[in-house]
C-alpha positions as CSV (number, residue, x, y, z in Angstrom):
1,M,3.1,10.1,-19.6
2,K,4.7,8.9,-16.2
3,R,4.4,5.3,-15.9
4,V,3.8,4.5,-12.1
5,L,3.5,1.1,-10.3
6,L,1.5,1.5,-7.0
7,S,2.7,-0.2,-3.8
8,W,-0.3,-1.9,-2.7
9,S,-1.1,-2.9,0.9
10,S,-4.7,-4.0,0.1
11,G,-6.0,-1.2,2.4
12,K,-7.7,1.8,2.2
13,D,-4.5,4.1,2.0
14,S,-3.5,2.3,-0.9
15,A,-7.0,2.3,-2.6
16,W,-7.2,6.0,-1.8
17,A,-4.0,6.6,-3.4
18,L,-5.0,4.7,-6.7
19,H,-8.0,7.0,-6.9
20,V,-5.8,10.0,-6.4
21,L,-3.3,9.1,-9.1
22,R,-6.0,8.2,-11.3
23,Q,-7.2,12.0,-11.2
24,Q,-3.7,13.2,-12.2
25,P,-3.2,13.8,-15.7
26,G,0.0,12.6,-17.0
27,I,0.1,9.4,-14.9
28,E,-0.3,6.1,-16.4
29,L,-0.9,3.3,-13.6
30,V,0.8,0.2,-14.7
31,G,0.2,-2.2,-11.7
32,L,-0.1,-3.0,-8.1
33,L,3.1,-4.0,-6.4
34,T,2.4,-6.2,-3.3
35,T,4.4,-8.7,-1.1
36,L,2.8,-11.9,-0.3
37,N,3.9,-14.0,2.6
38,T,4.1,-17.2,0.7
39,E,3.5,-19.5,4.0
40,F,-0.1,-18.2,4.6
41,Q,-0.8,-16.8,1.2
42,R,-1.7,-13.5,2.7
43,V,-0.6,-9.8,2.1
44,A,2.5,-9.2,4.2
45,M,1.3,-5.8,5.2
46,H,-2.4,-6.4,6.6
47,G,-2.8,-10.2,6.5
48,T,-5.5,-10.0,3.5
49,R,-6.2,-13.1,1.8
50,R,-4.8,-13.8,-1.7
51,T,-8.1,-14.2,-3.1
52,V,-9.2,-10.9,-2.0
53,L,-5.9,-9.2,-3.1
54,E,-6.7,-10.7,-6.5
55,A,-10.4,-9.5,-6.5
56,Q,-9.1,-6.0,-5.6
57,A,-6.4,-6.0,-8.6
58,E,-9.2,-7.2,-10.9
59,A,-11.7,-4.6,-9.8
60,A,-9.0,-2.1,-10.5
61,Q,-8.1,-3.4,-13.6
62,L,-4.5,-3.4,-13.1
63,P,-2.2,-6.4,-13.3
64,L,-0.9,-7.6,-10.0
65,W,2.8,-7.8,-9.3
66,V,3.2,-10.1,-6.5
67,V,6.6,-10.1,-4.5
68,P,6.6,-13.7,-2.9
69,L,8.0,-13.3,0.9
70,P,9.3,-16.4,2.5
71,W,8.1,-16.8,6.2
72,P,10.1,-15.7,8.1
73,C,11.7,-13.1,6.2
74,S,14.7,-11.3,7.0
75,N,15.1,-7.6,6.0
76,E,18.0,-8.8,3.7
77,I,16.0,-11.2,1.8
78,Y,12.9,-8.5,1.6
79,E,15.4,-6.0,0.3
80,Q,16.7,-8.5,-2.3
81,L,13.2,-9.2,-3.4
82,M,12.4,-5.7,-3.6
83,T,15.4,-5.0,-5.6
84,E,14.4,-7.6,-8.2
85,A,11.1,-6.2,-8.3
86,C,12.5,-2.7,-8.9
87,E,14.7,-4.3,-11.8
88,R,11.6,-5.8,-13.5
89,A,9.9,-2.3,-13.1
90,I,12.8,-0.7,-14.9
91,R,12.7,-3.3,-17.5
92,E,9.1,-2.8,-18.3
93,R,9.8,1.2,-18.4
94,V,8.3,2.1,-15.3
95,D,9.1,5.5,-14.0
96,A,7.9,5.8,-10.4
97,I,6.5,3.6,-7.7
98,A,3.7,5.4,-5.5
99,F,3.0,4.9,-1.8
100,G,0.0,5.6,0.2
101,D,2.1,6.5,3.3
102,L,0.8,9.5,5.2
103,F,3.0,10.6,8.1
104,L,6.0,8.2,9.0
105,Q,9.0,10.2,8.0
106,D,11.2,7.2,8.5
107,I,9.2,4.9,6.5
108,R,9.2,7.5,3.6
109,A,12.9,8.0,4.1
110,Y,13.6,4.3,3.9
111,R,11.7,4.0,0.9
112,E,13.3,7.1,-0.9
113,T,16.9,5.6,0.2
114,Q,16.0,2.2,-1.4
115,L,14.8,3.5,-4.5
116,K,17.5,6.2,-5.0
117,P,19.9,3.8,-6.9
118,T,17.2,2.4,-9.0
119,G,16.3,5.9,-10.7
120,L,12.7,5.0,-10.1
121,E,10.9,7.9,-8.4
122,P,9.1,7.8,-5.4
123,L,5.7,9.3,-5.1
124,F,3.5,10.1,-2.0
125,P,0.3,11.4,-3.3
126,L,-1.5,11.2,0.3
127,W,1.7,12.5,2.1
128,E,0.9,14.7,5.1
129,I,-2.9,15.0,4.4
130,P,-4.6,15.5,8.1
131,T,-6.3,12.2,8.9
132,G,-9.7,13.6,9.8
133,S,-9.8,15.6,6.4
134,L,-8.6,12.5,4.5
135,A,-11.2,10.2,6.3
136,R,-14.1,12.6,5.4
137,E,-12.8,12.9,1.6
138,M,-12.5,9.0,1.5
139,I,-16.2,8.6,2.9
140,A,-17.5,11.3,0.7
141,G,-15.9,9.7,-2.3
142,G,-17.5,6.3,-1.6
143,L,-14.5,4.6,-0.4
144,R,-15.9,1.5,1.6
145,A,-13.6,-0.8,3.9
146,K,-13.8,-4.1,5.4
147,L,-11.8,-5.5,8.2
148,T,-10.0,-8.5,7.1
149,C,-7.8,-9.1,10.4
150,V,-8.3,-7.8,13.8
151,D,-5.8,-8.2,16.6
152,K,-8.2,-9.3,19.7
153,K,-5.9,-7.7,22.3
154,Q,-6.0,-4.4,20.7
155,L,-9.7,-4.6,20.0
156,R,-10.4,-5.2,23.9
157,T,-8.0,-2.3,24.7
158,H,-9.7,0.1,22.3
159,L,-13.1,-1.0,23.0
160,R,-12.6,-0.4,26.6
161,A,-10.9,3.1,26.1
162,A,-14.2,4.1,23.9
163,T,-16.5,3.1,26.6
164,L,-14.8,5.6,28.9
165,M,-14.7,8.2,26.7
166,P,-17.4,10.9,27.2
167,R,-20.0,11.3,24.5
168,F,-20.9,15.0,23.3
């Protein structure tokens, strides 16, 4: 049985990666690993409130592994704190860390490079699944998402673009 820690951004891709991993025989999920901005008590990746993060972990029935990040946080500090999380994972006999990444090769390469010296295997259960297919699969599977953070500048741009697009 491969013991797997899931890198948890609190978003839909992480949630679907959790679903996919739970369908795979030979995988034992042992926790959700997330970085938390300690200044704002929010998930570093998506800005999700800590209370929501904790509710997600409870709903998933998995322990939450929080990596507390100072604000601001340099890459050096981030990497040191993640190294400490990996050391804990090794002590707790974790074999792999899974990520919900889809397409960004540079992010995947970074994760692989960072994990290589630890011996922890990087897993990418959603890698290169076409976005449209993945979205349809998620919706058909009952996944529901809530917006937790919106950049109003981006929202105005995208709404304006959406109103200019022809409807067929």
